[in-house]
C-alpha positions in Angstrom: 7.2 35.1 18.4 6.1 34.7 14.7 9.8 34.7 13.6 10.6 32.0 16.1 7.7 29.9 14.9 8.7 30.3 11.2 12.3 29.3 12.2 11.1 26.2 14.0 8.9 25.2 11.0 11.8 25.7 8.5 14.2 23.9 10.8 11.7 20.9 11.1 11.3 20.8 7.3 15.1 20.9 6.8 15.6 18.1 9.3 12.9 16.0 7.7 14.4 16.4 4.2 17.9 15.9 5.6 16.9 12.5 7.1 15.2 11.5 3.9 18.1 12.4 1.6 20.6 10.8 4.1 18.7 7.5 4.0 18.3 7.5 0.2 22.0 8.5 -0.3 23.2 5.9 2.1 21.2 3.1 0.5 22.3 4.2 -3.0 26.0 4.5 -2.0 26.0 1.0 -0.4 23.7 -0.7 -2.8 24.5 0.5 -6.3 28.1 -0.9 -6.3 26.6 -4.3 -5.5 24.1 -4.4 -8.3 25.1 -7.0 -10.8 23.3 -9.1 -13.5 23.3 -12.3 -11.5 20.9 -10.6 -9.0 18.3 -10.6 -11.7 18.5 -14.2 -12.8 15.2 -16.2 -13.1 16.0 -18.7 -10.4 17.5 -18.2 -7.0 20.6 -20.0 -5.9 23.0 -19.7 -3.0 25.6 -18.3 -5.4 23.6 -15.6 -7.2 21.0 -14.8 -4.4 18.8 -13.5 -7.2 16.1 -11.0 -6.2 14.1 -11.6 -9.4 11.8 -14.2 -7.9 11.1 -11.9 -4.9 10.4 -9.0 -7.3 7.8 -11.2 -9.2 6.3 -12.4 -5.9 6.0 -8.7 -4.8 4.0 -7.8 -7.9 1.8 -10.9 -7.6 1.1 -10.0 -3.9 0.3 -6.4 -4.7 -2.1 -7.4 -7.5 -4.0 -10.0 -5.5 -4.2 -7.9 -2.3 -5.6 -4.9 -4.1 -8.0 -7.1 -6.0 -9.4 -8.1 -2.6 -9.1 -4.9 -0.6 -10.0 -2.2 -3.2 -13.6 -3.1 -4.0 -14.4 -3.7 -0.3 -12.7 -0.5 0.8 -14.1 1.8 -1.9 -17.7 0.4 -1.6 -17.5 0.8 2.2 -16.4 4.4 1.8 -19.3 5.0 -0.6 -21.7 3.5 1.9 -20.5 5.7 4.8 -20.7 8.9 2.8 -23.4 8.5 0.2 -25.9 5.9 1.6 -25.7 5.7 5.4 -28.1 8.0 7.3 -26.7 10.5 9.8 -26.5 9.1 13.3 -26.5 5.5 12.0 -25.0 3.2 14.7 -23.5 0.9 12.0 -21.5 3.9 10.6 -20.1 4.6 14.1 -19.1 0.9 14.5 -17.5 0.8 11.0 -15.5 4.0 11.8 -14.3 2.7 15.2 -13.3 -0.6 13.6 -11.4 1.2 10.9 -9.5 3.4 13.3 -8.7 0.4 15.5 -7.5 -1.6 12.6 -5.3 1.2 11.3 -3.5 1.4 14.7 -2.8 -2.4 15.1 1.0 -3.3 14.7 1.8 -5.3 11.6 3.1 -8.2 13.7 -0.4 -8.7 15.2 -1.8 -9.0 11.7 0.9 -11.5 11.0 0.0 -13.6 14.1 -3.7 -13.4 13.2 -3.0 -14.4 9.6 -0.9 -17.3 10.7 -3.5 -18.6 13.2 -6.5 -18.1 11.0 -5.4 -18.4 7.3 -2.3 -20.6 7.7 -3.4 -23.0 10.4 -7.2 -22.8 10.8 -8.0 -22.6 7.1 -5.0 -24.8 6.3 -3.7 -22.4 3.6 -0.2 -23.1 4.8 2.5 -20.5 4.0 1.2 -19.3 0.7 0.5 -16.3 -1.6 -3.2 -16.4 -0.7 -2.6 -16.3 3.0 -0.2 -13.4 2.7 -2.5 -11.5 0.3 -5.5 -11.8 2.6 -3.5 -10.6 5.5 -2.1 -7.5 3.9 -5.5 -6.9 2.3 -6.9 -6.6 5.8 -4.0 -4.3 6.7 -4.5 -1.8 3.9 -8.3 -1.9 4.1 -8.6 1.0 6.7 -6.3 3.1 4.5 -8.4 2.6 1.4 -11.7 3.2 3.3 -10.4 6.4 5.0 -9.0 7.8 1.7 -12.3 7.0 -0.1 -14.3 8.6 2.7 -12.2 11.8 2.7 -12.3 12.1 -1.1 -16.1 11.8 -1.2 -16.6 14.2 1.6 -14.5 16.8 -0.2 -17.0 16.8 -3.1 -19.2 19.8 -2.9 -22.8 19.0 -2.1 -23.9 21.6 -4.7 -22.7 19.2 -7.4 -24.9 16.4 -6.0 -27.9 18.8 -5.7 -27.4 20.1 -9.3 -27.4 16.5 -10.6 -30.5 15.6 -8.7 -32.2 18.8 -9.9 -31.5 17.7 -13.5 -33.4 14.5 -12.8 -30.4 12.1 -12.3 -30.8 9.3 -9.9 -28.6 8.5 -6.9 -26.5 5.9 -8.7 -26.1 8.0 -11.8 -25.1 11.0 -9.7 -22.4 8.9 -7.9 -20.9 7.5 -11.0 -21.2 10.5 -13.3 -20.7 13.4 -10.9 -19.2 12.4 -7.6 -16.8 9.6 -8.6 -14.8 11.7 -11.3 -14.2 14.4 -8.7 -13.3 12.1 -5.9 -11.1 9.8 -8.1 -7.8 11.5 -7.4 -8.2 11.1 -3.6 -9.3 7.5 -4.0 -6.5 6.6 -6.3 -4.0 8.2 -3.9 -5.2 6.0 -1.1 -4.9 2.9 -3.2 -1.4 3.8 -4.4 -0.3 4.6 -0.8 -1.6 1.1 0.2 0.7 -0.3 -2.4 3.6 1.4 -0.7 2.6 -0.3 2.6 2.4 -3.7 1.0 5.8 -3.3 -0.7 7.5 -2.5 2.6 5.8 -5.1 4.8 7.8 -7.8 6.4 6.5 -8.9 9.8 3.0 -9.9 8.7 4.3 -11.7 5.6 6.9 -13.6 7.4 4.2 -15.5 9.3 1.8 -16.0 6.3 3.6 -15.8 2.9 6.7 -17.6 4.1 10.3 -17.1 2.8 10.6 -19.6 -0.1 13.1 -18.4 -2.7 11.1 -19.4 -5.8 8.3 -17.7 -7.7 5.0 -19.0 -6.4 3.5 -21.6 -8.8 0.0 -20.9 -7.5 -2.2 -19.3 -4.8 -1.2 -21.9 -2.3 2.6 -21.7 -2.9 5.0 -19.9 -0.7 7.4 -17.1 -1.7 9.1 -14.0 -0.4 8.7 -10.3 -1.3 11.6 -7.9 -1.9 11.4 -6.5 1.7 11.4 -10.1 3.1 14.3 -11.0 0.8 16.3 -8.0 2.0 15.5 -8.9 5.6 16.5 -12.5 5.3 19.8 -11.7 3.5 20.7 -9.1 6.1 19.9 -11.4 9.1 21.8 -14.4 7.6 25.0 -12.2 7.6 26.5 -13.9 4.5 25.0 -11.6 1.8 24.8 -8.2 3.4 26.0 -6.4 0.3 23.3 -8.1 -1.8 20.7 -7.0 0.8 21.8 -3.3 0.2 21.4 -3.9 -3.6 17.9 -5.3 -2.9 17.2 -2.2 -0.9 18.1 0.0 -3.9 15.6 -1.9 -6.1 13.0 -1.6 -3.3 13.7 2.1 -3.0 13.3 2.6 -6.7 10.0 0.8 -6.7 8.7 3.0 -3.8 9.8 6.2 -5.6 8.1 5.0 -8.8 4.9 4.4 -6.9 5.0 7.8 -5.3 5.8 9.5 -8.6 2.9 7.6 -10.3 0.6 8.7 -7.5 1.5 12.3 -8.0 1.3 12.1 -11.8 -2.1 10.4 -11.9 -3.6 12.7 -9.2 -2.4 15.8 -11.1 -3.7 14.4 -14.4 -7.1 13.5 -13.1 -7.4 16.9 -11.2 -6.5 18.8 -14.4 -9.0 16.7 -16.4 -11.8 17.5 -14.0 -10.9 21.2 -14.1 -11.0 21.2 -17.9 -14.4 19.5 -17.9 
């Protein structure tokens, strides 16, 4: 029985890695031959179908969305673990809301963002409307990651800090936060991955303009949206594969950065 279970586990891992490498290999094989300098020109035209404006828009969207979502998510996680009393009804409500938000399809977020930010608040298709929408999307991920990271900190560290006369706030910033930082940072970086790959929600809020947004209330398109539009138009399918390669490289860099920073922070805490 144990041999059968081990075989199934190994087979499942092999299938998972096989699918991953197949997707990466297919995208690289189709996309790399179509990478050319004109795809990285500053302005988009129908001749060069440049992905550079979409790349800049993606970076702008990530920065603005994290600027909104990270403080709210991290502080909410601290409240749930460090300040809220056990059995608090508000804590239960927040956790139910977080779990519910994490299970909502992205298209629903897009429709909400369009109705509320684009139409009701009259933001139109804009960078701010898209950023607010994806900030709401990644908020549950950041909250949950922060909560799990804080709960993994041994209570003996908190008790030792209190025993030495440190206050609640000093204990959190000097003792708890350094230990929990790798987990919190992993959640934030994973949320970047979701923002990078999002299309449905941004189609209804950010728009699909081909230029770099001139301000918060200007439209644009991310790399994922750029890839989707090119592939659906049917005229620049090869360029969409090239865009997919750039998108894939960005995702791999994000994952590698997450692993590097997590390992570095963990080793730093162990040395201390």
